[in-house]
C-alpha positions in Angstrom: 56.5 -64.9 31.2 56.4 -61.1 31.2 55.5 -60.3 27.6 51.7 -60.7 27.4 49.6 -61.1 24.2 48.9 -57.8 22.4 45.4 -56.6 21.5 44.9 -57.5 17.9 43.6 -54.2 16.5 46.2 -51.8 18.0 48.9 -50.3 15.9 52.1 -52.2 16.8 55.1 -50.1 17.9 58.5 -51.5 16.9 59.7 -53.2 20.1 63.3 -52.2 19.2 62.4 -48.6 18.7 61.4 -45.9 21.1 57.7 -45.0 21.6 56.9 -41.7 19.9 54.0 -39.2 20.4 52.4 -37.2 17.6 52.6 -33.8 19.3 53.8 -32.1 22.5 51.8 -33.8 25.3 51.7 -33.5 29.1 50.0 -36.2 31.2 49.1 -35.2 34.8 48.7 -37.8 37.6 46.0 -38.2 40.3 45.1 -34.8 41.8 42.7 -36.0 44.6 41.4 -32.6 45.7 44.7 -30.8 45.7 43.7 -27.7 43.8 46.7 -25.9 45.0 49.0 -28.4 43.3 46.8 -28.7 40.2 47.0 -24.9 39.7 50.8 -24.9 40.1 51.2 -27.8 37.6 49.1 -26.0 35.0 51.3 -22.9 35.4 54.4 -25.0 35.2 53.2 -26.6 32.0 52.3 -23.3 30.4 55.7 -21.9 31.2 57.4 -25.0 29.9 55.7 -24.9 26.5 55.8 -21.2 25.8 58.7 -21.6 23.4 56.5 -23.7 21.1 54.3 -22.1 18.4 51.6 -24.7 18.5 49.0 -25.7 21.1 50.1 -28.5 23.4 47.9 -31.3 24.6 47.2 -31.9 28.4 45.9 -35.3 29.4 44.4 -35.6 32.9 44.5 -39.2 34.1 41.6 -39.3 36.5 41.0 -39.2 40.3 40.3 -35.5 40.6 38.2 -35.9 43.8 38.3 -37.4 47.3 40.9 -37.3 50.1 42.0 -33.7 49.4 39.9 -30.8 50.6 39.2 -29.0 47.3 37.6 -31.5 44.9 35.0 -29.0 43.7 37.7 -26.5 43.0 39.6 -29.1 41.0 36.6 -29.7 38.8 36.1 -26.0 38.2 39.8 -25.7 37.4 39.4 -28.5 34.8 36.5 -26.6 33.3 38.6 -23.5 33.1 41.5 -25.4 31.5 39.2 -26.7 28.8 38.5 -23.1 27.8 42.1 -22.1 27.4 43.4 -21.3 23.9 47.0 -22.5 24.5 46.2 -26.1 25.0 43.8 -29.0 24.2 42.6 -30.9 27.2 41.7 -34.6 27.4 40.0 -35.5 30.6 40.0 -39.2 31.6 37.8 -41.0 34.2 39.3 -42.4 37.4 37.8 -44.9 39.8 36.9 -42.2 42.3 34.8 -40.4 39.7 33.2 -43.7 38.9 32.1 -44.2 42.5 30.8 -40.7 42.9 28.7 -41.1 39.8 27.3 -44.3 41.1 26.5 -42.7 44.4 24.6 -39.9 42.7 22.3 -42.6 41.2 22.2 -45.0 44.2 22.7 -44.0 47.8 23.6 -47.6 48.7 27.1 -47.1 47.3 27.7 -44.5 50.0 29.5 -46.6 52.6 31.9 -47.8 49.9 32.6 -44.3 48.7 33.3 -43.1 52.3 36.2 -45.6 52.5 37.7 -43.8 49.5 37.7 -40.3 51.0 34.2 -39.0 50.2 33.8 -36.8 53.3 36.3 -34.2 52.0 34.6 -34.2 48.6 31.1 -33.7 50.0 32.3 -30.9 52.2 34.1 -29.2 49.2 30.7 -28.8 47.5 29.3 -26.9 50.5 27.2 -29.8 51.9 27.5 -29.8 55.7 28.3 -33.2 57.1 30.3 -34.1 60.1 30.6 -37.8 59.6 29.3 -40.9 57.9 25.6 -41.3 57.7 24.2 -44.3 59.7 20.9 -45.1 58.1 19.5 -45.6 54.6 17.4 -42.5 55.0 20.4 -40.4 55.9 22.3 -41.7 52.9 19.5 -40.8 50.6 19.1 -37.3 52.1 22.9 -36.8 51.5 22.7 -38.1 48.0 19.9 -35.6 47.2 21.8 -32.7 48.8 24.9 -33.5 46.8 23.1 -33.8 43.5 21.7 -30.3 44.2 25.1 -28.9 45.1 26.9 -30.1 42.0 26.5 -27.5 39.2 25.3 -28.5 35.7 28.7 -27.8 34.3 30.4 -30.0 36.8 27.9 -32.8 36.2 28.4 -32.5 32.4 32.1 -32.8 33.0 31.8 -35.9 35.2 29.5 -37.7 32.8 31.7 -36.9 29.7 34.9 -38.3 31.0 36.8 -40.6 28.6 38.0 -44.1 29.6 41.2 -44.0 27.5 43.0 -41.9 24.9 45.5 -43.0 22.2 48.1 -40.8 20.5 51.1 -42.1 18.5 52.6 -45.1 20.2 51.0 -44.2 23.6 47.9 -45.3 25.4 46.6 -43.1 28.3 44.3 -44.7 30.9 43.6 -44.2 34.6 44.7 -47.6 36.0 46.1 -49.7 33.2 44.9 -52.6 31.0 44.7 -56.3 31.4 47.6 -57.7 29.4 45.8 -61.1 29.0 42.6 -59.8 27.3 41.9 -58.3 23.9 40.9 -54.6 23.9 37.3 -55.3 23.1 37.0 -57.5 26.2 38.3 -54.9 28.7 35.5 -53.1 30.5 35.4 -50.0 32.5 36.2 -51.7 35.8 39.4 -53.1 34.4 40.6 -49.7 33.0 39.8 -47.9 36.3 40.8 -50.4 38.9 43.4 -52.9 37.6 46.8 -53.2 39.4 48.7 -56.4 39.7 47.9 -58.1 36.4 49.0 -54.9 34.6 51.9 -53.9 36.8 53.7 -57.2 36.9 54.4 -57.3 33.1 57.1 -55.4 31.4 54.9 -54.7 28.4 51.2 -54.9 28.7 50.2 -54.1 25.1 51.6 -52.8 21.8 51.7 -49.2 23.1 53.5 -47.5 25.9 50.9 -47.1 28.7 50.7 -43.9 30.7 48.6 -44.2 33.9 47.9 -43.1 37.4 46.0 -45.0 40.1 48.9 -46.7 41.8 50.9 -44.3 43.9 54.7 -44.5 43.9 57.3 -42.3 45.6 58.8 -41.5 42.2 57.4 -41.4 38.7 57.8 -44.9 37.1 59.5 -44.2 33.7 59.9 -47.5 32.0 60.0 -47.9 28.2 56.5 -49.4 28.0 54.9 -48.0 31.2 54.9 -44.6 32.7 53.1 -44.3 36.1 52.7 -40.7 37.3 50.7 -41.0 40.5 52.9 -39.8 43.3 50.2 -39.6 46.0 49.6 -35.9 45.8 47.0 -35.8 48.6 49.4 -37.4 51.1 52.9 -36.5 49.8 52.2 -33.0 48.5 53.9 -33.9 45.3 51.9 -33.8 42.0 53.7 -35.2 39.0 53.3 -35.1 35.2 55.3 -36.4 32.2 56.1 -34.3 29.2 56.2 -36.2 25.9 57.6 -34.8 22.7 58.6 -37.1 19.8 60.6 -39.8 21.5 61.7 -37.7 24.5 60.3 -37.7 28.0 60.7 -35.3 30.9 59.2 -35.6 34.4 57.6 -32.5 36.0 56.8 -32.1 39.7 55.2 -29.5 41.9 54.9 -29.2 45.6 53.4 -26.6 48.0 56.8 -24.9 48.4 57.1 -24.0 44.7 56.4 -20.4 43.9 
């Protein structure tokens, strides 16, 4: 069975129709510290929507940090984007932001975070570190240094990230949703970490789900699921999807783009 139960309280989109969005919207996949690609994508979106007379909406799907070398710059870039007059910006939380926030409260999460690419993130904030700490005291000292290095605006951004966003017949979330649970039963860990239970169904809920988290060589553009994580930190390709009415268009940038 590949059609899972739908959450009760969500507006039901006609399964025979095409999912529609309420306004011009761009959803950008996992950036992972690639500020160079993030900047190119923002310029690409701005050029793409210049023919319109209204503000567009940009949705960032999470995982701005780790693995790439410029996580701090990415956060500053998001802050700058939020101040732009030509777009409205929705910033979602990814599992990597979740782990960083946990580390800032509890140094014991450090070894787990390091497995996800923490070294590059820590260095991007100007904290000197050559490798993984070995003792609890070293982890605590690192936690305090990083807390001091993160600016108040960056901290406010990280603590204000949304878990999901809905518009028209679309649901935007970092990882996906559990198709076998009602919406009120789906916690943060599900929305930020889920893979198999979500990916194996053709329709996970009553809306078309746009997500990142699971990298693919190409953008997954199915009727009820759009996956826009193309592994930017490793492949050098950052992807987004443009939604307007019932139409969709994939956007990509790479280091060779001017």
